[in-house]
C-alpha positions in Angstrom: -6.5 -9.1 35.3 -5.1 -9.3 31.7 -7.4 -8.3 28.6 -8.0 -11.4 26.6 -9.4 -11.3 23.2 -12.1 -14.0 22.6 -13.6 -14.8 19.3 -16.4 -12.4 19.8 -14.2 -9.4 20.3 -12.2 -10.1 17.1 -15.6 -10.7 15.2 -16.7 -7.3 16.5 -13.4 -5.6 15.4 -13.5 -7.3 12.0 -17.1 -6.2 11.4 -16.5 -2.6 12.4 -13.3 -2.6 10.0 -15.6 -3.9 7.3 -18.1 -1.3 7.7 -15.6 1.5 7.8 -13.4 0.7 4.9 -15.8 -1.5 2.8 -14.9 -4.5 0.9 -12.9 -3.0 -1.9 -10.3 -1.4 0.4 -9.5 -4.4 2.6 -6.8 -5.9 0.4 -5.0 -2.7 -0.1 -5.2 -2.1 3.7 -3.9 -5.6 4.4 -0.9 -5.2 1.9 0.1 -1.9 3.6 -0.2 -3.4 7.0 2.1 -6.4 5.8 4.6 -4.1 4.4 4.8 -2.1 7.6 5.1 -4.8 9.7 8.1 -6.3 7.3 9.8 -2.9 7.5 9.4 -2.8 11.3 11.0 -6.2 11.8 13.8 -5.4 9.4 14.5 -2.3 11.4 14.6 -4.1 14.7 17.0 -6.7 13.3 19.0 -3.5 12.0 18.9 -4.6 8.2 18.7 -2.0 5.8 15.8 -1.8 3.1 17.3 -2.2 -0.3 14.2 -2.0 -2.1 13.7 1.0 -4.1 10.2 2.8 -3.9 8.4 2.7 -7.1 8.5 5.8 -9.1 5.3 7.4 -9.8 4.1 7.1 -13.2 4.0 10.5 -15.3 1.3 11.1 -17.5 2.3 12.3 -21.1 1.1 15.9 -21.7 -0.3 17.0 -25.2 2.8 18.9 -25.9 5.2 16.3 -25.1 3.2 13.7 -27.2 3.3 16.2 -30.2 6.8 17.0 -29.9 7.7 13.1 -30.0 5.3 12.6 -33.0 7.4 15.5 -35.0 10.6 13.8 -33.9 9.5 10.5 -35.5 8.3 12.0 -38.8 11.7 13.8 -39.3 
């Protein structure tokens, strides 16, 4: 006998996810799942992912800020 998911089972799963992750994290989780599925499908078709990963932003240190300010004055 195959397992079938009805509306009650889907609702229960969604309620548990909402309780565990909270409302604020749901868009991030959905986006991550979507990107993962797209990458999986591209991998199945044999396509390469040409998109570069975004580089992490660096925070300016006090020394770097002071050095650049000195260079601008000179």
